[in-house]
C-alpha positions, 0 to 999 in steps of 0.5 A: 774418645774426646776427640770423637765426640768433638768431631761428631758434635762439629758434624752435627753442628756443621749439617745443621747449619748447612740445612738452616742455609738452604731452606734460608735460601729457598725462602730468599728465592721464593721471595725474589720470585714473588717480588718479580711476579709483582713487578711485572703485575704492577710494571715496576720497572726499578725492581724488574731492574733490580732482580734481573741479571744484565745477562739474563736469558728471558725465553718465552712459550712462543720461542721468542728469546729476549736479553734484559733491555728487551724484556723490561722494555716490553713491560714499561711500554706495554707491549706486555702486561698483565691484568692478573698474575700468579706462579702456581705449583712452585718447586724450588731445587738449590745447588749452592748459589743456583735456584732452579725453579718451577712453576705455573705461569697463570695470567690474564695477559694484556699483549699490545692491548689485547687480553690473552688468557696464559696458562704455561709452565715456567723454568727460572734460574736464579743466581745468588750474586754479591748476596742478592738473588738474580734471574739469570735465565727463564723458559716458558713452554706449554704443557 
């Protein structure tokens, strides 16, 4: 009977740890998404580089796909920029060291000097690598 109580007690503690860990990871992913959003808005190239995996595949709603260097270069050179940028209605689903993030990308974009109101859906894949959440995939699409 004592062994059973100990086993049940450890199971309760472990399940609480797993739930707390998932909630903490979800909060950390939300912070990473916000940092990425702010870095895109403010042309913070160091932060963009720090939050983006070297092997990222970054898909636009137009169908254009970029690697890390192309994505960052577009922000850095001003080919892509933003007057306003928000990620709305965000939902995060955790799967171990991977986070699936869906949100509504709402922006007043500036593409090559031309202002473009942008309302699209966004799907991001984040992965925890060496203790840090990195963007490994992104696909935007029109709704």
